[in-house]
N, C-alpha and C positions, 0 to 999 in steps of 0.2 A: 548389224552385229549386236549381240546382246552384252550388256555391261556386267562386270563381275558382281556389283552390288545387287543387280536384278537376279542373278543366278543364286546368290546367297539367300535372297528373299524367297525364291522358289523352294530352296532346300528347307527353309524354315516353315514355309506354308504346307509343304507336302512331305512330311518326315516319313521314314520307313514305318510301315504298318498302317498308313492312312488308307481307309476303305473308300473307294471311288466307284461311280457308275458312269459308264460311257454314254454320252448323248449322240455324238457324231464323230467319226474319224475320217480325216481327209487323206485317205490312202486308196488310190484307185486300183491297186493290185490285190492286196490281202487285208482289207479292213477287218477289225473286230466288229461284231454286230452291235448296233445301238441297244442300250439297256443292259449289256454285259457288265458284271461287277468284277472288281479286282482289288489287289492290294499293292500299294506303292512299295517297291524295293529300294529305290534311291533316285536322286536327281543328279545327273552328270554335269560336268563342267561346261557343256553346251546348252544346258537348261532343259534337256530332255527328261521327262518324268517316266522312269522305267517301272512297268507294271507286270505283275503276274496275274493273269486273268483267271477267273473261276473255270473257264472252259479249257484250261491247260496251256493256253498260249502265253508267251512272254513278249510283249511288244511295247515300245515307248510311245508316249504322247508328247506332242509339241504344243505347249500352251500358246494360244492365239490362233493356232491352225486347227487343232482338235478341240472338241467341246466335251467337257466332263464335269461332274459334280462330285463334291466331297460328301460322302454319306456319314462317315465317322472318322474322327481323329483318334488314333490309338496313343500317340506319343505325348499329346499336349491336352490334358483335360480342360474343359471349360470353353473351348473354341466352338464357334457356331458353324453350321453348314453353309457353304458357299458354292456358287457355280462359277465355272471358268469356261469361257468359249466366245 
């Protein structure tokens, strides 16, 4: 179970508008292709990072299960690029 403070940290780390690149999605049925770019819409109370992908799909990421990199932070200037996965 993910703790509330961890979810709040994810919400701060991935604010709406953050640009990300998918490295790998752990979805055996309908994964988004690696290398696809997208924009974070929100992080829900379960810790899923909801993304609208450049290919038109909307599918959430699970930090720790899926691997993705932040390309650009829109909401918080001065933050550095980081990788999650």
